[in-house]
C-alpha positions in Angstrom: 17.9 7.6 -10.9 14.6 7.8 -9.0 11.3 8.8 -10.6 9.4 10.7 -8.0 5.8 10.0 -9.1 4.6 13.2 -7.5 1.2 13.2 -9.2 0.3 9.7 -7.8 1.8 10.5 -4.4 -0.3 13.7 -4.1 -3.4 11.7 -5.0 -2.6 9.1 -2.3 -1.9 11.8 0.3 -5.0 13.7 -0.6 -7.3 10.8 -0.1 -5.6 8.9 2.8 -8.2 9.9 5.4 -11.3 9.4 3.4 -12.1 5.9 4.8 -11.9 4.3 1.4 -9.5 1.5 0.3 -7.0 2.6 -2.3 -6.3 0.5 -5.3 -3.2 1.3 -7.3 -3.3 -0.3 -10.8 -1.1 -0.2 -13.8 0.9 -2.4 -16.2 3.6 -4.6 -15.0 6.8 -3.0 -13.7 5.5 0.6 -13.9 6.4 1.4 -10.3 3.2 0.6 -8.3 5.0 -1.3 -5.6 7.8 1.2 -5.5 5.3 4.0 -5.1 3.7 2.3 -2.1 6.6 0.5 -0.4 9.1 3.3 -0.8 7.8 6.7 -1.7 4.5 6.6 0.2 6.1 4.8 3.1 8.7 7.5 3.3 5.9 10.1 3.4 4.3 8.3 6.3 7.5 8.3 8.2 8.0 12.0 7.6 4.5 12.5 9.0 5.6 10.9 12.2 4.2 7.4 11.7 6.3 4.8 13.4 7.7 1.8 11.4 5.7 -0.6 13.6 2.5 1.1 12.5 3.2 0.6 8.8 2.0 -2.7 7.3 3.6 -3.9 4.0 2.3 -7.0 2.4 4.0 -8.3 -0.8 1.5 -10.7 -2.5 4.3 -11.9 -4.7 6.1 -13.4 -1.7 5.2 -17.1 -1.3 4.9 -16.6 2.5 1.8 -14.5 1.8 0.2 -16.9 -0.7 -2.8 -17.5 1.5 -3.6 -13.7 1.4 -4.2 -14.0 -2.4 -7.4 -15.9 -1.7 -10.0 -13.1 -1.1 -12.2 -15.5 0.9 -9.4 -16.5 3.2 -8.3 -12.9 3.8 -11.9 -11.4 4.1 -12.4 -9.7 7.5 -15.5 -8.2 8.9 -16.2 -6.8 12.3 -18.0 -10.1 13.1 -15.1 -12.5 12.3 -12.1 -10.5 13.6 
């Protein structure tokens, strides 16, 4: 059984081109990652976005541990 999360998906879609960073919050195991990694990703693919243009970063994965440090992952136009 899949819970669609249509309300949250519509909010993401409605604000995806506003230039702002989106933050999805909620209690543990409520479906935040599923919403982004599966449902929203499928929407992007249906819109014609190629797989190699979709970036997914799982901060729970130990390979991405360095990205958990905001100072280490901070990028500006001056240090890119």
